[in-house]
Each structure stands twice: as structure tokens, then as C-alpha cells.
C-alpha positions as CSV (number, residue, x, y, z in Angstrom):
1,M,113.2,88.3,179.6
2,D,113.5,84.6,178.6
3,T,115.3,83.8,175.5
4,K,112.1,82.1,174.2
5,D,110.5,85.6,174.3
6,V,113.1,87.2,172.1
7,I,111.7,88.0,168.6
8,S,114.1,88.3,165.7
9,A,114.1,91.3,163.4
10,K,112.9,88.9,160.6
11,D,109.9,87.9,162.7
12,V,109.1,91.5,163.5
13,L,109.0,92.2,159.7
14,R,106.8,89.2,159.2
15,K,104.4,90.3,161.8
16,E,104.2,93.9,160.5
17,P,103.1,94.3,156.8
18,V,106.1,95.7,154.9
19,S,105.8,98.2,152.2
20,S,106.2,95.7,149.4
21,V,103.3,93.6,150.8
22,I,101.2,96.7,151.2
23,A,102.0,97.7,147.6
24,L,101.2,94.2,146.4
25,K,97.9,94.1,148.3
26,E,96.9,97.5,146.8
27,S,97.9,96.4,143.3
28,M,95.8,93.2,143.4
29,K,92.6,95.2,142.9
30,Y,93.8,95.9,139.3
31,F,93.8,92.1,138.7
32,D,90.4,91.7,140.3
33,A,92.1,89.5,142.9
34,D,92.2,91.5,146.1
35,F,91.1,88.7,148.4
36,F,94.4,87.5,149.7
37,D,95.5,88.1,153.4
38,D,98.9,89.4,154.2
39,S,100.5,86.0,154.9
40,K,99.4,84.7,151.4
41,L,100.6,87.9,149.8
42,R,104.0,87.4,151.4
43,E,104.0,83.8,150.1
44,M,103.1,85.1,146.6
45,E,105.9,87.7,146.8
46,D,108.5,85.1,147.7
47,G,107.3,82.8,144.9
48,A,107.3,85.5,142.3
49,E,110.9,86.5,143.2
50,E,112.1,82.9,143.4
51,F,110.3,81.4,140.4
52,N,108.2,83.7,138.3
53,V,110.5,86.6,137.6
54,P,113.5,84.4,136.7
55,A,111.3,82.3,134.4
56,F,109.9,85.5,132.8
57,R,113.4,86.8,132.1
58,E,114.6,83.5,130.7
59,N,111.6,83.1,128.3
60,R,112.0,86.7,127.1
61,K,115.7,86.0,126.4
62,L,114.7,83.0,124.4
63,V,111.9,84.5,122.2
64,A,111.2,88.1,122.8
65,L,114.4,90.1,122.0
66,E,113.2,90.5,118.4
67,N,110.0,92.5,117.9
68,G,107.2,91.8,115.5
69,G,106.5,88.1,116.1
70,L,108.3,86.9,113.0
71,H,109.9,84.0,114.7
72,N,109.0,81.5,117.5
73,P,105.2,81.2,117.0
74,S,103.1,80.1,120.0
75,A,102.4,76.5,120.6
76,L,98.8,77.5,121.3
77,V,97.4,77.2,117.8
78,F,93.9,78.5,116.9
79,K,92.0,76.6,114.2
80,S,88.8,78.3,112.9
81,S,87.5,75.3,110.9
82,W,84.1,73.9,111.9
83,N,85.0,70.6,110.3
84,G,85.3,68.5,113.5
85,N,87.7,65.9,112.1
86,N,90.0,68.5,110.7
87,K,90.3,66.5,107.5
88,V,89.9,68.4,104.2
89,K,89.3,67.3,100.7
90,E,92.1,67.7,98.2
91,S,92.5,71.4,97.4
92,K,92.0,72.1,93.7
93,S,92.6,75.4,91.8
94,F,89.6,77.4,90.6
95,N,88.6,77.4,87.0
96,Y,88.9,81.0,86.1
97,P,86.8,82.7,83.4
98,R,88.7,84.1,80.5
99,T,87.9,87.5,79.2
100,S,88.1,87.6,75.4
101,M,88.2,90.4,72.8
102,V,89.8,92.9,75.2
103,H,90.8,96.1,73.5
104,L,93.7,98.3,74.7
105,P,92.3,101.7,75.8
106,S,93.9,104.8,74.4
107,N,94.6,106.4,77.7
108,D,96.2,105.5,81.0
109,E,93.2,106.3,83.1
110,D,91.1,103.6,81.4
111,I,93.9,101.1,81.7
112,A,94.3,101.8,85.4
113,F,90.8,100.8,86.2
114,M,90.7,97.6,84.2
115,T,90.3,94.3,86.1
116,I,93.0,91.7,86.5
117,T,91.2,89.5,84.0
118,E,91.2,92.3,81.4
119,L,94.8,93.3,82.0
120,G,95.8,89.7,82.0
121,E,94.3,89.2,78.6
122,L,96.0,92.3,77.2
123,I,99.3,90.9,78.4
124,R,98.6,87.3,77.2
125,T,97.7,88.6,73.7
126,K,100.7,91.0,73.7
127,K,98.6,94.1,73.2
128,I,100.6,95.6,76.1
129,T,103.8,94.5,77.8
130,S,104.3,94.1,81.6
131,Q,106.9,96.8,81.4
132,Q,104.5,99.2,79.8
133,L,101.9,98.4,82.4
134,T,104.4,98.9,85.1
135,D,105.1,102.4,83.7
136,V,101.4,103.2,83.8
137,F,100.9,102.3,87.4
138,L,104.2,103.7,88.7
139,R,103.3,107.1,87.2
140,R,99.9,107.0,88.9
141,L,101.5,106.0,92.3
142,K,103.9,108.9,92.2
143,R,101.2,111.3,90.9
144,Y,98.6,110.7,93.5
145,N,100.7,109.7,96.5
146,T,101.4,113.4,97.2
147,V,97.7,113.7,98.1
148,L,96.8,110.3,99.4
149,E,100.0,109.4,101.3
150,S,99.4,105.7,100.6
151,V,103.0,104.6,99.6
152,I,105.9,104.0,101.9
153,T,108.5,102.5,99.6
154,Y,108.6,102.2,95.8
155,T,110.2,99.0,94.6
156,E,110.8,100.4,91.2
157,D,114.0,98.5,90.3
158,L,112.5,95.2,91.4
159,A,109.3,96.0,89.5
160,Y,111.1,96.6,86.2
161,K,113.2,93.5,86.7
162,Q,110.2,91.4,87.4
163,A,108.3,93.0,84.5
164,K,111.1,92.2,82.0
165,E,111.2,88.6,83.2
166,A,107.5,88.3,82.6
167,D,107.8,89.8,79.1
168,D,110.8,87.5,78.3
169,L,108.9,84.4,79.5
170,L,105.9,85.3,77.3
171,D,108.3,85.8,74.3
172,Q,109.5,82.3,75.0
173,G,105.9,81.0,74.9
174,K,105.6,80.5,78.7
175,Y,102.5,82.0,80.2
176,L,102.2,81.7,84.0
177,G,98.5,82.4,84.4
178,P,96.2,85.3,85.2
179,L,98.7,87.3,87.2
180,H,101.5,87.0,84.6
181,G,103.0,90.5,84.4
182,I,100.3,92.2,86.5
183,P,101.5,95.0,88.9
184,Y,100.4,95.1,92.5
185,G,101.3,96.5,96.0
186,L,101.9,94.9,99.4
187,K,101.1,96.3,102.8
188,D,104.3,97.3,104.5
189,T,104.0,94.6,107.2
190,I,105.0,92.0,104.6
191,A,108.7,91.3,104.3
192,V,110.5,91.6,100.9
193,P,114.3,91.2,100.9
194,Q,116.5,94.3,100.2
195,Y,113.7,96.7,100.8
196,N,112.6,98.4,104.0
197,T,109.8,96.7,105.9
198,T,108.8,99.6,108.2
199,W,105.6,98.3,109.8
200,G,104.5,102.0,109.3
201,S,106.5,102.9,112.5
202,K,109.3,105.4,113.0
203,S,110.8,102.8,115.4
204,F,111.4,100.5,112.4
205,K,111.5,102.8,109.4
206,N,115.0,101.7,108.5
207,Q,114.4,98.0,109.1
208,V,115.3,95.5,106.3
209,I,114.1,91.9,106.9
210,D,116.1,89.4,104.9
211,M,113.3,87.0,104.1
212,E,110.6,86.5,101.6
213,A,107.1,86.5,103.1
214,F,105.0,83.5,102.0
215,V,102.5,85.6,100.3
216,Y,105.2,87.5,98.4
217,K,106.8,84.2,97.3
218,R,103.4,83.0,96.0
219,L,102.8,86.1,94.0
220,K,106.3,86.1,92.6
221,S,105.8,82.6,91.4
222,T,102.7,83.7,89.4
223,G,104.7,86.3,87.5
224,A,103.1,89.3,89.3
225,V,105.2,92.5,89.6
226,L,105.7,94.3,92.9
227,L,105.5,98.1,92.5
228,A,105.5,99.3,96.1
229,K,105.3,98.7,99.8
230,L,102.0,100.4,100.7
231,V,101.1,102.2,103.9
232,A,100.5,100.2,107.0
233,G,99.2,102.2,109.9
234,S,101.9,102.3,112.6
235,L,102.4,98.7,114.0
236,G,99.1,97.7,112.4
237,Y,96.8,100.3,114.1
238,D,94.6,102.7,112.1
239,D,95.8,104.9,109.2
240,I,98.4,107.1,110.9
241,W,102.0,106.2,110.0
242,F,105.5,107.8,110.4
243,G,105.1,109.7,107.1
244,G,101.6,111.1,107.5
245,R,98.0,109.8,107.3
246,T,96.4,108.1,104.4
247,R,93.4,109.6,102.7
248,N,90.2,108.3,101.1
249,P,90.3,108.9,97.3
250,W,86.6,109.4,97.2
251,N,86.8,112.3,99.6
252,I,90.3,113.4,100.4
253,E,89.0,115.4,103.4
254,E,88.5,112.0,105.0
255,F,91.1,109.5,106.1
256,S,91.0,105.9,105.0
257,T,90.8,104.3,108.4
258,G,92.2,100.9,109.2
259,S,95.9,99.8,109.1
260,S,95.5,98.4,105.5
261,A,95.1,102.1,104.5
262,G,97.7,102.0,101.7
263,P,96.3,98.9,99.9
264,A,92.7,100.2,100.1
265,A,93.5,103.8,99.0
266,S,95.9,102.7,96.2
267,T,93.5,100.2,94.8
268,S,90.6,102.6,95.0
269,A,92.5,105.3,93.1
270,G,93.7,103.0,90.3
271,M,97.3,103.3,91.5
272,V,97.6,99.4,91.5
273,P,95.3,96.8,90.0
274,F,95.2,94.9,93.4
275,A,97.0,94.9,96.7
276,I,97.4,92.6,99.7
277,G,96.5,93.8,103.1
278,S,95.8,92.3,106.5
279,E,93.2,92.3,109.3
280,T,93.3,91.6,113.0
281,A,90.2,93.7,113.9
282,G,88.8,95.7,111.0
283,S,91.9,96.6,109.0
284,I,90.6,95.1,105.7
285,T,86.9,95.7,106.2
286,Y,87.0,99.4,107.4
287,P,89.4,100.8,104.8
288,A,87.8,98.8,102.0
289,A,84.4,100.2,103.0
290,R,85.6,103.8,103.4
291,C,87.6,103.7,100.1
292,G,84.9,101.8,98.1
293,V,87.0,98.8,97.2
294,T,85.9,95.2,96.7
295,A,87.9,93.1,99.3
296,L,88.0,89.8,101.0
297,R,88.8,89.0,104.6
298,P,89.4,85.2,104.2
299,T,88.8,82.5,106.7
300,F,91.5,82.6,109.4
301,G,94.4,80.4,108.4
302,T,93.7,80.3,104.7
303,V,96.8,82.3,103.7
304,A,100.0,81.6,105.6
305,R,101.5,84.7,107.4
306,T,105.1,83.7,107.4
307,G,107.3,86.8,107.1
308,V,104.5,89.2,108.2
309,M,104.5,91.3,111.3
310,S,102.3,89.7,113.9
311,I,99.7,91.4,116.1
312,S,97.8,88.3,117.2
313,E,98.6,84.8,116.0
314,S,95.0,83.7,116.5
315,L,93.4,86.8,114.7
316,D,95.7,88.0,111.9
317,K,94.6,87.3,108.3
318,L,95.9,88.3,104.9
319,G,93.5,89.3,102.1
320,P,93.2,91.0,98.7
321,F,91.9,94.5,97.7
322,C,90.6,94.4,94.1
323,R,88.5,95.9,91.4
324,S,85.9,93.1,91.6
325,A,84.9,89.9,93.4
326,V,86.2,87.9,90.4
327,D,89.6,89.4,90.9
328,C,89.4,88.6,94.7
329,A,88.6,85.0,93.8
330,I,91.6,84.8,91.5
331,I,94.0,86.3,94.0
332,L,92.8,84.2,96.9
333,D,93.2,81.0,94.8
334,L,96.8,82.0,94.0
335,I,98.0,83.1,97.5
336,R,96.2,80.5,99.7
337,G,98.1,77.7,101.3
338,M,99.9,76.6,104.5
339,D,103.5,77.1,105.5
340,A,105.7,75.6,108.2
341,G,106.5,79.1,109.5
342,D,102.8,79.6,110.4
343,P,101.4,76.8,112.5
344,S,97.8,78.2,112.2
345,S,97.9,78.0,108.4
346,C,96.1,75.2,106.7
347,E,95.1,73.8,103.3
348,V,91.5,74.9,103.0
349,A,89.8,72.8,100.3
350,L,87.5,75.6,99.0
351,E,85.0,74.8,96.3
352,D,85.3,76.7,93.1
353,P,83.3,79.9,93.5
354,F,82.9,80.2,89.7
355,H,80.8,77.0,89.8
356,V,78.6,77.5,92.8
357,D,74.9,77.2,92.1
358,I,73.6,80.2,94.0
359,T,70.0,79.2,93.4
360,K,70.5,76.4,95.9
361,L,71.7,78.7,98.6
362,T,69.7,80.1,101.5
363,V,71.1,83.5,102.5
364,G,70.0,85.5,105.6
365,Y,69.9,89.2,105.9
366,L,70.4,91.2,109.1
367,D,68.5,94.4,109.9
368,S,71.6,96.3,108.8
369,A,71.8,94.8,105.3
370,E,71.7,96.9,102.2
371,M,68.4,95.9,100.8
372,E,69.5,96.5,97.2
373,V,71.9,93.6,97.6
374,V,69.1,91.5,99.1
375,N,66.7,92.3,96.2
376,V,69.3,91.8,93.5
377,L,70.3,88.4,94.8
378,S,66.6,87.4,95.2
379,V,66.1,88.2,91.5
380,K,69.1,86.1,90.7
381,G,67.3,83.1,92.3
382,V,68.9,83.1,95.8
383,K,66.5,82.3,98.7
384,L,66.7,85.3,101.1
385,V,65.3,85.1,104.6
386,P,65.4,87.5,107.6
387,F,68.2,86.4,109.9
388,K,69.9,87.1,113.3
389,L,72.9,85.5,114.9
390,N,72.0,84.4,118.4
391,Y,74.6,84.2,121.2
392,T,74.7,84.9,124.9
393,I,78.1,86.5,125.1
394,S,77.8,90.2,125.9
395,S,81.5,90.8,126.1
396,V,82.5,90.2,122.4
397,Q,84.6,93.3,122.2
398,S,86.4,92.8,125.5
399,I,87.3,89.2,124.4
400,L,88.9,90.6,121.3
401,D,90.6,93.4,123.1
402,I,92.2,91.1,125.7
403,T,93.3,88.6,123.0
404,M,94.7,91.2,120.6
405,D,96.4,93.4,123.1
406,V,98.1,90.7,125.1
407,D,99.3,89.0,121.9
408,M,100.5,92.2,120.5
409,L,102.4,93.0,123.7
410,A,104.1,89.6,123.6
411,H,105.3,90.5,120.1
412,F,106.5,94.0,121.1
413,D,107.5,93.4,124.7
414,N,111.1,94.6,124.1
415,W,109.8,97.6,122.1
416,Q,107.8,98.7,125.2
417,R,110.6,97.9,127.7
418,E,113.0,100.1,125.8
419,G,110.6,103.0,125.9
420,H,109.8,103.2,122.2
421,D,106.1,103.6,122.9
422,H,106.9,107.2,123.9
423,D,107.8,107.8,120.2
424,Y,104.7,106.1,118.8
425,E,102.8,108.1,116.2
426,A,99.4,108.2,118.0
427,Q,99.8,108.1,121.7
428,D,96.1,107.3,122.4
429,Q,96.4,104.0,120.4
430,W,98.9,101.2,121.0
431,P,100.8,102.9,123.9
432,V,97.7,103.0,126.0
433,E,96.4,99.6,125.1
434,L,99.7,97.8,125.6
435,R,100.3,99.4,129.0
436,R,96.9,98.2,130.0
437,A,97.7,94.8,128.7
438,R,100.6,94.5,131.2
439,L,97.8,94.1,133.8
440,V,96.0,91.2,132.2
441,P,96.8,88.1,134.3
442,A,97.5,84.9,132.4
443,V,94.5,83.2,134.0
444,D,92.2,85.9,132.7
445,Y,93.7,85.7,129.2
446,I,92.9,82.0,129.3
447,Q,89.4,82.7,130.6
448,A,88.9,85.1,127.6
449,Q,89.9,82.3,125.2
450,R,87.4,80.0,126.9
451,A,84.7,82.6,126.5
452,R,85.8,82.9,122.9
453,G,85.3,79.2,122.5
454,K,81.8,79.5,123.9
455,L,81.1,82.3,121.5
456,I,82.3,80.2,118.5
457,R,80.1,77.3,119.6
458,E,77.0,79.5,119.9
459,V,77.6,81.2,116.5
460,R,78.1,77.9,114.9
461,E,74.8,76.6,116.2
462,S,73.1,79.8,115.2
463,F,74.5,79.9,111.7
464,T,71.6,78.1,110.0
465,V,72.0,79.7,106.6
466,D,74.7,79.4,103.9
467,A,75.7,83.0,104.3
468,F,74.2,86.3,105.5
469,I,74.3,89.9,104.5
470,G,74.9,92.7,107.0
471,N,76.8,95.9,107.8
472,V,80.5,95.3,107.2
473,T,81.7,98.0,109.6
474,D,79.4,97.2,112.5
475,W,81.9,96.9,115.4
476,E,80.2,94.0,117.1
477,L,80.2,92.1,113.8
478,V,83.8,93.0,113.1
479,C,84.9,91.7,116.6
480,L,82.7,88.6,116.3
481,G,83.8,87.8,112.8
482,N,87.5,88.0,113.7
483,L,87.1,86.0,116.9
484,V,85.3,83.2,115.0
485,G,87.6,83.4,112.0
486,M,84.7,83.7,109.4
487,P,85.2,85.2,105.9
488,V,83.5,88.3,104.7
489,M,83.3,90.0,101.3
490,V,83.2,93.8,101.3
491,V,81.1,94.9,98.3
492,P,80.5,98.5,97.2
493,T,76.7,99.2,96.9
494,G,76.4,102.9,96.0
495,F,77.2,106.4,97.1
496,K,76.1,109.0,99.6
497,S,76.7,112.7,99.1
498,I,78.9,114.6,101.5
499,E,78.3,118.1,102.9
500,H,79.9,121.1,101.1
501,P,81.6,119.4,98.2
502,P,84.0,121.5,96.1
503,K,82.4,123.3,93.1
504,D,81.8,121.0,90.2
505,G,83.0,118.2,92.4
506,T,82.1,114.6,92.7
507,R,83.3,113.8,96.2
508,R,81.1,111.2,97.8
509,T,81.0,108.6,100.5
510,M,80.8,105.0,99.5
511,A,78.1,102.7,100.7
512,T,79.1,99.1,101.2
513,T,77.8,95.9,102.6
514,G,79.3,92.6,103.9
515,I,78.6,89.1,102.7
516,Y,79.5,86.7,105.5
517,A,80.0,83.0,105.2
518,R,81.0,80.1,107.5
519,P,84.7,79.4,108.0
520,D,86.1,77.5,105.1
521,H,83.2,78.7,102.9
522,D,84.8,81.7,101.3
523,H,83.6,80.4,97.9
524,I,80.0,81.0,99.0
525,A,80.7,84.7,99.8
526,L,82.7,85.1,96.6
527,A,80.0,83.5,94.5
528,L,77.3,85.8,95.9
529,A,79.4,88.9,95.5
530,M,80.2,87.9,91.9
531,A,76.5,87.4,91.2
532,Y,75.6,90.8,92.6
533,Q,78.4,92.5,90.7
534,S,77.4,90.8,87.4
535,V,74.3,93.0,87.2
536,T,75.5,96.2,89.0
537,D,78.2,98.6,88.4
538,H,79.0,100.2,91.7
539,H,82.4,98.5,91.8
540,K,83.3,100.0,88.5
541,Q,83.0,103.7,89.6
542,R,86.1,105.8,89.8
543,P,87.0,108.4,92.4
544,S,87.9,111.8,91.1
545,V,91.2,112.3,92.9
546,D,91.9,115.2,90.5
547,D,88.8,117.0,91.8
548,L,90.7,118.8,94.5
549,G,89.8,121.7,96.7
550,P,91.5,125.2,96.5
551,N,94.2,124.3,98.9
552,D,95.0,120.8,97.6
553,N,98.0,119.9,95.6
554,V,98.7,117.0,93.3
555,H,101.6,116.3,90.9
556,K,100.3,115.8,87.4
């Protein structure tokens, strides 16, 4: 044999597909990319080993060793505004209505269901102190938490300290505004120094984050009093957390749904006057609807998320759960703003919802709209027209799933690599979705964002009304609204009876609707919700948490 005919071992291996190439070829079908021949696969394998994997490891070392996405935000920043030049008018505070002649009720139950404006007037006129109000709501939190499982951590020492400071300031003639001395709760994805921020997960139940979240700093500056860190579904998914599962105060046989379970249930049951929750895909709208609470999912970017656990930097939003739309407007005005720690945040120059002339608005209603809302607003002088959003994208949910899951995995990469997903509270939730997210190629993540951009353009062109009314828990609308970044008000509209209620019971299911507006037009949705609630009383109804079944327990 001539030497020129001698074939090296390396050449033999190159001529025969080796096991790694076979495995790579087989795996490419999961990326919808099984069109490469063996020589190209060998080239890809070499390139991955030489360049990709070392780069992956270096990047993870730089930014992914800490879970939760609190630091090192992405340079790819989503802006939801439809204002093409991105210039906004000067942002001005809302001109709040003042409630006068408010009398102090004789019992805690009536106090617990007063609005922020009513409680604020009681404090301003010194008919009750912040410390007394703190007593009322802490008692209710401890009394009903046994049944509802809506509280993770009581911040009792902090609450009394902040309440005393509010009372002392008032004694000195210093009044900070409508939230002066008003108690509230925060979803436990929001960092408060010296207290656990558990993210609802057993993996992080002893975690203390030594930073003040932007929204907490804003509320602290208003004189508001933090009572408790309320339940966040584990790592922001549904209502299951490491201590149990949060229930619906209107029907405790039901769970609250959504990861802002604690804020929704606690506000509904009169355990707090208001609470701050968050939404990536339904975590404000679903629990607010289930628990019968007035709530606002603001325009994306309106409230900075610095110090808040991140699922998706282009989807996460913070918003209030309240007794009324008026309260939602007040809270939004006081917590909105941008912060350097959240590149997606912006100063949105909202108009004053208390001075919107609703008779000049044209409002659409979908087939799913609650017609009582349509009729009430029509009587109030709003022009109502049948409406439908038109868009060609048939994969709205898949765009959201790819975006949310890949972003979430980037923020909890280390958590998964260390095997903590095996300990997750609900194995059919994040563990399954995040393993699947490992198989989303970067190119197809970008394609999903391009499809999202097409969806946004089509929705913008189709949004020919000032606002529209529709089902607030329709999953297509939930996905679409979050991808676009549009605001929605959740408004209670009545009740439905449940099957087999307890004797002499009043367990019911809430009916709700959504009032949707264009991005940066939260004031329109707020104004319409306030108009509806000005002549209806669905939002004033109280759940009978004491009306329990024979096997239920509650501390009284």
C-alpha cells in the first residue's frame, strides 16, 4: 500500500459519523432545524465547543449567579408607548377629590371596608390615628389568614414604627397627602430591607434582600404603613406557595388564582385597604376577578420595578388592588415613575383621570363585554359602539410563552442548574416550562419578538376607539394585552351563585369586566371605571369570610 493511501484514525472518524454527531443530528429536530448534513454538524459541534460554550459560561459567571433578575437588566429594552417620538409632556400629579364629613364607624368591620379617601380623611381630621388603624388591620390579617393563607410575613414592628411617625408628623402639622398613615400590603416579590423576601418559594423562604424596592420607597415617602408581605405564588406562578394555597374570600372552597393571590384576597377580605401586586401574564387580572377586587394593570413601564423579582423584563408590571377605581387612581399617581434600576421604566405623562370628559369618548364593547357596564356608561353620556380588535397573528399565546419562559429561565438559570426545580411547589408549572425553554434557540426567541412587533402594529391600527370593554380573564386578551403593554381596569359588576352553598350562607362568585385603554392612556380606563362605580355599588360589597362550612376554622 502506498503511503498516500494510508488513512489516519482522525480521517476515519471524520468519514464515519461519531456518536456525538448522531446525537446532535437527532436533537436538531427539537429546534426545528434538522436540515444539516453530517459535515455541517461536525463544523457546528466544533464551533460550539470552541466558541459558544466558553462564551455561555463567561456570561453566566458575569450576570447569572444570582437568581431573580434583580441586577444586570437586559440591554434589549421594550417600550410600549405608541407615541412615535417618545417625547412626553411634563408629568403632573392628579387633582384628587376630597371626601368631607366622614364619620368614624363604631366597629372595625365598617372601618375595614372604607376607601382610602375615607380613611385618609379620618386620619387628617384626627378622628382616628394611624396606630389605631394599624391595630384594626393587623387584627384582621391575623384573624382571617388562617383560612385564606394570604400572608407570608407580618411586618408588625415596622408598621407600628411607620404609624407612629405618621401620627407624630400630623401632630406637628405636617400632612403628607392621601396615603398619610394608611396601612397596606406588598406582594412578596417586592424587596423590603430586614424582612424576608421569599418570592413564595421554599428555595428562597429565608432570603433577605438588603434593598428598598422603588415602589416601597415611593409608598414610604407618602406616609403609608406597611403591614405585611402578602402571598406571591411560588416564583410568580399561580396561587400555590411554600406555605399553602391562597383562597378566595367570596368562596373559600375556591382558590384565588394568579400569583398576586395575597394582594387580591387580602384586599377583598378587608385585611388591608390596598395592596400592590404584579402581572406578567394574568397575575393581577385573574385574582382580582376571582376575588372581586377593583384593580389596575397599568401601561407597561409606568411603575419602575427596581427591587422586584423579575420574570420577564418586557412583560412584568406593578399595579394596585383597591376598594374602588378612585383609590386605584390615587395609588397609581403616587407610585408611578422611572428609576435607573429599571431601563424599561418611563415617566408617563398621564392626564388627570378626575378631569376626563367621558362624554367625548368613544368606547367599544366586545361580544364578551358585561352589558350592564355598557348600558351604565351609555346613560352617563359615553358613546358606545360594537368593536373587535383585528389582527392576523394566530400565535399570540405562543409568543407570550416563548418570551416569558425564556426570560424567566435567564433569571433563574442557576436555580435550575443546581436542581432546585425538583423542590418546586407545583411540578407541572415552572419546572416543565423552564426545561422546555432550554430548547428555544436564540434565533426563534428573536423571531417571536418580531412577531410580537407585528402584533403590536396591527393592534395599534385596529384600536380605533378610546377604550373598549371586554372579558378581563379571556386568555387571548390577557396574552395580547401583556404583549402590547396596554392598561386594563378590573371592575366588579355583580355576582353569580355557587352550587351547594353552606346553610344561611352568602358564598358567591364575582362577575367582573375589563376596561382596556391604549398604552399611556390609563387615565381613560380609570375615568370610565370611576364613572361606572359612581352609580353602582358592586365594588362596595363585602365577602362573608365568617360564613364558613362545618369543617372550616377561623380565629376570631
